[in-house]
C-alpha positions in Angstrom: 0.0 0.0 0.0 3.0 2.0 1.0 4.6 1.5 -2.4 1.2 2.5 -4.4 0.7 5.7 -2.7 4.5 6.8 -3.1 4.4 5.7 -7.1 1.1 7.5 -7.6 3.2 10.8 -5.8 5.9 10.2 -7.6 3.9 10.0 -10.5 1.9 12.8 -9.7 4.7 15.1 -9.4 6.4 13.6 -12.4 3.5 14.9 -14.5 3.0 18.1 -12.5 7.2 18.9 -13.8 6.5 17.6 -17.1 3.6 20.2 -17.6 5.1 22.8 -15.8 8.5 22.0 -18.7 5.7 22.5 -21.2 4.1 25.3 -19.9 3.9 28.4 -22.9 4.6 31.8 -22.2 2.0 33.6 -23.1 2.7 38.2 -23.3 -0.1 41.0 -24.8 0.8 44.7 -25.7 -1.6 47.2 -26.8 0.1 47.8 -30.6 -1.8 50.9 -31.4 -0.6 52.2 -27.8 3.1 51.1 -29.2 2.4 52.4 -32.7 1.5 55.9 -31.5 4.3 57.1 -29.4 6.4 56.0 -32.4 8.5 58.8 -34.0 7.8 57.5 -37.0 3.6 57.3 -36.5 4.1 61.1 -36.0 5.8 62.1 -38.9 3.6 59.4 -41.2 0.1 60.9 -39.5 1.8 64.6 -41.0 2.9 63.6 -43.9 -1.1 62.1 -44.4 -2.6 65.3 -43.6 -0.9 66.8 -45.6 -1.4 64.9 -48.6 -5.4 64.9 -47.5 -5.1 69.0 -47.7 -4.0 69.4 -50.8 -6.8 66.8 -51.5 -9.2 69.0 -50.1 -7.5 71.9 -51.6 -8.0 70.5 -55.0 -12.2 69.4 -54.1 -12.2 73.1 -53.1 -10.8 74.3 -56.3 -13.1 72.7 -57.9 -16.4 73.6 -56.3 -15.5 77.0 -56.5 -15.5 77.0 -59.6 -19.0 75.2 -60.1 -20.3 77.3 -57.6 -19.1 80.5 -59.7 -20.6 79.1 -62.8 -24.0 78.2 -61.8 -24.7 81.6 -60.8 -23.6 83.0 -63.8 -26.0 80.6 -65.2 -28.9 81.2 -63.1 -28.6 85.2 -64.1 -28.4 84.7 -67.7 -30.3 81.5 -68.4 -33.4 83.3 -69.2 -31.9 85.2 -72.2 -30.0 82.5 -73.1 -30.9 80.6 -77.1 -32.1 77.1 -76.3 -29.0 75.9 -77.3 -26.6 78.0 -74.9 -28.9 77.2 -72.0 -28.6 73.1 -72.8 -24.9 73.5 -73.3 -23.9 75.7 -69.7 -26.5 72.6 -68.3 -24.3 70.0 -69.8 -21.1 72.2 -68.5 -22.6 72.5 -64.7 -23.2 68.2 -65.0 -20.0 67.3 -66.5 -18.1 69.4 -63.5 -20.6 68.4 -60.8 -19.4 64.6 -61.9 -15.7 65.2 -62.2 -16.1 66.8 -59.1 -17.9 63.3 -57.6 -15.6 61.0 -58.9 -12.7 62.9 -58.1 -13.7 62.6 -54.6 -13.7 59.2 -54.9 -10.4 58.4 -56.5 -9.8 60.6 -53.8 -10.7 58.7 -51.0 -9.2 56.0 -52.0 -5.8 57.7 -53.3 -6.0 59.0 -49.1 -6.4 55.2 -47.7 -3.3 54.0 -49.7 -1.4 56.8 -49.1 -2.3 56.6 -45.9 -1.5 52.1 -45.8 1.6 53.1 -47.8 2.9 55.7 -44.8 1.8 52.9 -41.9 3.2 50.3 -43.0 6.7 51.0 -42.6 6.2 51.7 -38.5 3.8 49.2 -38.3 7.0 46.8 -39.8 9.8 48.4 -37.2 7.3 48.0 -34.5 6.2 43.6 -35.2 9.8 43.3 -35.9 10.7 45.3 -32.3 8.0 42.8 -30.8 9.1 39.2 -32.2 13.0 39.9 -31.5 11.4 40.4 -27.5 9.4 37.4 -27.9 12.1 34.9 -28.8 14.4 36.8 -26.3 12.4 36.6 -23.3 10.8 33.2 -24.6 7.8 34.0 -24.9 5.5 31.1 -27.4 2.6 33.8 -28.2 2.1 37.9 -28.0 -1.2 39.2 -27.9 -2.2 42.3 -29.4 -5.0 43.7 -26.8 -5.7 46.5 -29.0 -7.5 43.5 -31.3 -7.3 40.9 -29.8 -5.3 39.0 -32.5 -2.2 36.7 -32.2 0.5 38.9 -33.4 3.7 36.4 -32.6 3.6 33.4 -32.1 6.9 30.4 -33.0 6.1 28.9 -35.9 6.5 25.2 -34.6 3.6 25.6 -33.2 1.5 25.7 -36.2 -0.5 22.8 -36.5 -2.0 23.1 -39.9 0.3 20.6 -42.1 -1.0 17.8 -38.9 -4.7 18.7 -39.6 -3.7 18.6 -43.1 -2.8 15.4 -43.1 -5.2 13.9 -40.7 -8.0 15.3 -43.7 -6.4 13.5 -45.9 -5.7 16.6 -47.3 -3.1 16.2 -50.8 0.6 19.1 -50.3 0.2 21.4 -52.7 -3.4 21.6 -53.8 -4.8 24.5 -55.4 -6.8 26.5 -52.2 -10.5 26.8 -52.8 -11.9 30.7 -52.4 -13.1 30.8 -49.1 -17.6 30.4 -49.5 -19.8 34.1 -49.5 -22.2 34.1 -47.5 -25.3 33.9 -48.7 -27.3 37.1 -50.1 -29.8 38.4 -47.4 -31.1 41.2 -46.9 -28.8 43.4 -45.0 -26.1 41.7 -46.9 -27.5 41.1 -51.0 -25.6 39.3 -53.4 -23.5 41.4 -55.8 
């Protein structure tokens, strides 16, 4: 009986030691906070703001031109020949369409410029996080601003084992993810 208890205790201690040895260190960081205090982030933000102001000035100039032409049209339209009146209306509509198109393009360019200028800042922060995690022995680092894993040891990825378990042939062409079924709030395009 004494030997049985002794074996159970030894087994338990061995198991606990094994669990402790396999414990994974997990850390967290608020990536948004880190990026916001980086000097490179302030420089990138200023460049994006300057770019935005340029785009806004262009839009204001186009709107001023439209407003001036519209006021001229209102003053003179009563005395215009029908063909001249139609020509001015077409010109006003064309200018209005150009402004709308420019606003859409400007929004896309603004987002593109913002992403382009933020990427090096994010990459620098990510590299530093990776280095600190490796140096400190962390297996995972969680981003508390998004809840995403931003660092993990590559050895912890079990996708190859799951692929093998499912009997999928490596190198098979991946299938596009399924799109959600159309609903009233998500109409299919």
